[in-house]
C-alpha positions as CSV (number, residue, x, y, z in Angstrom):
1,M,-14.2,-67.7,-4.3
2,R,-14.8,-71.2,-2.3
3,T,-11.4,-72.9,-3.2
4,V,-9.6,-69.9,-2.3
5,L,-10.9,-69.6,1.1
6,L,-10.7,-73.5,1.4
7,S,-7.0,-73.4,0.6
8,I,-6.5,-70.3,3.5
9,A,-8.9,-72.3,5.7
10,L,-6.1,-75.1,5.1
11,A,-3.5,-73.1,5.4
12,C,-4.0,-71.5,8.9
13,S,-5.5,-75.0,10.2
14,L,-2.1,-76.7,9.2
15,A,0.0,-73.6,10.4
16,G,-1.5,-74.4,13.9
17,P,-2.1,-72.1,16.9
18,R,1.6,-70.4,18.3
19,E,1.9,-67.7,20.7
20,A,3.3,-64.6,19.4
21,A,5.7,-62.8,20.8
22,A,5.1,-59.3,22.3
23,Q,6.3,-56.3,19.8
24,V,7.6,-53.3,21.6
25,V,7.5,-49.8,20.1
26,Y,9.4,-47.0,20.4
27,R,8.6,-43.3,20.3
28,C,12.1,-41.4,19.1
29,V,12.7,-37.8,19.4
30,E,15.6,-35.5,17.9
31,K,15.6,-32.3,17.8
32,G,14.8,-30.8,14.6
33,K,13.3,-33.8,13.2
34,P,10.0,-35.0,13.0
35,V,8.7,-37.4,15.9
36,S,9.6,-41.6,14.9
37,L,7.4,-44.6,16.0
38,Q,10.2,-47.6,14.9
39,S,10.5,-51.5,16.4
40,H,13.9,-50.9,17.3
41,P,15.6,-48.8,19.9
42,C,16.5,-45.1,19.3
43,E,20.1,-44.6,17.6
44,G,22.3,-41.8,17.7
45,A,21.2,-38.1,19.7
46,A,17.3,-39.4,19.7
47,R,15.9,-40.1,22.5
48,A,13.2,-42.0,23.5
49,T,9.8,-40.6,25.2
50,A,8.1,-43.5,24.9
51,T,8.2,-47.7,24.9
52,R,4.9,-49.8,24.6
53,A,5.0,-53.4,24.2
54,Y,2.0,-54.9,22.1
55,V,1.1,-58.3,21.5
56,P,-0.4,-59.3,18.3
57,E,-3.6,-60.5,17.4
58,R,-4.1,-64.3,16.8
59,A,-4.7,-65.8,13.3
60,P,-8.1,-66.5,13.0
61,T,-8.7,-70.1,13.1
62,A,-10.5,-72.0,10.0
63,N,-13.9,-72.4,11.1
64,E,-13.7,-68.5,12.5
65,L,-13.1,-68.2,8.8
66,A,-15.4,-69.9,7.5
67,W,-18.1,-68.6,9.7
68,R,-16.9,-65.3,8.9
69,H,-17.6,-66.2,5.0
70,Y,-20.8,-68.3,5.8
71,R,-22.6,-65.0,7.6
72,T,-20.9,-62.2,5.0
73,E,-22.7,-64.5,2.3
74,R,-26.1,-64.6,4.2
75,E,-25.9,-61.0,5.1
76,M,-25.4,-60.3,1.1
77,A,-28.4,-63.0,0.6
78,L,-31.0,-61.2,3.1
79,R,-30.2,-57.3,1.6
80,N,-30.2,-58.4,-2.2
81,A,-33.3,-60.0,-1.1
82,R,-35.0,-57.0,0.2
83,L,-33.6,-54.8,-2.7
84,R,-35.5,-57.1,-5.1
85,Q,-38.9,-56.8,-3.6
86,P,-41.4,-53.9,-5.2
87,V,-41.6,-51.0,-2.9
88,A,-45.2,-49.8,-2.7
89,P,-47.6,-49.1,0.3
90,A,-49.5,-51.8,2.1
91,G,-52.4,-52.5,-0.3
92,A,-51.6,-50.4,-3.5
93,V,-51.3,-52.4,-7.0
94,L,-48.3,-52.4,-8.5
95,P,-48.6,-51.6,-11.9
96,A,-47.3,-54.9,-14.4
97,G,-44.9,-52.3,-16.3
98,G,-45.3,-49.8,-19.2
99,D,-43.6,-45.8,-19.4
100,A,-44.9,-44.3,-16.3
101,C,-44.0,-40.8,-18.2
102,A,-46.3,-41.5,-21.0
103,Q,-49.2,-42.3,-18.5
104,A,-48.8,-39.7,-16.9
105,K,-49.2,-37.0,-19.9
106,A,-52.2,-39.4,-20.5
107,D,-53.8,-39.0,-17.4
108,R,-53.5,-35.2,-17.6
109,D,-54.7,-34.7,-21.1
110,D,-57.8,-36.8,-19.9
111,W,-58.3,-34.6,-17.3
112,E,-57.8,-31.4,-19.4
113,R,-60.3,-32.4,-21.8
114,R,-63.2,-33.5,-19.7
115,A,-62.4,-30.1,-17.1
116,G,-62.7,-28.4,-20.6
117,L,-62.9,-24.4,-19.8
118,S,-62.9,-24.6,-16.9
119,R,-59.0,-25.5,-15.8
120,D,-57.6,-23.0,-13.3
121,L,-54.0,-22.2,-13.0
122,D,-53.2,-24.4,-9.8
123,S,-54.9,-27.7,-11.3
124,L,-52.7,-26.9,-14.1
125,R,-49.5,-26.5,-12.4
126,A,-50.0,-29.3,-10.0
127,W,-51.0,-31.9,-13.1
128,Q,-47.6,-30.5,-14.7
129,E,-45.7,-31.2,-11.6
130,R,-46.9,-35.2,-11.6
131,V,-45.7,-35.0,-15.2
132,Q,-42.5,-33.9,-14.7
133,R,-42.4,-36.3,-11.4
134,A,-43.1,-39.1,-13.7
135,C,-40.9,-38.0,-16.5
136,R,-37.6,-37.7,-14.3
């Protein structure tokens, strides 16, 4: 990748800056036909309704290309570094690993055993939702 970039930059620097000539665009209208935009004057029964002269942008220099490449690489590295960081609220302890689904089921079973017969429907529903979220 760097070899390709350097060869492009070298080719641009060897070409040197040149003045670009203005290019004229003609808007041609002919009855029964679609409007056309072209780089040469209208032919036949078509008439030019508008003409505009445009100067094309100059090609970037080797330094500009190298700087653009450096900025892109740096932005990608920063973005990827942020994506690699663990996501958790401040002060939270991240688990070392393991199966979140199995842990949620074990927590639910432990709660059911401790609650015994005094379980209510809302608590059961809340624990089931926690397990479903963990097992997605």
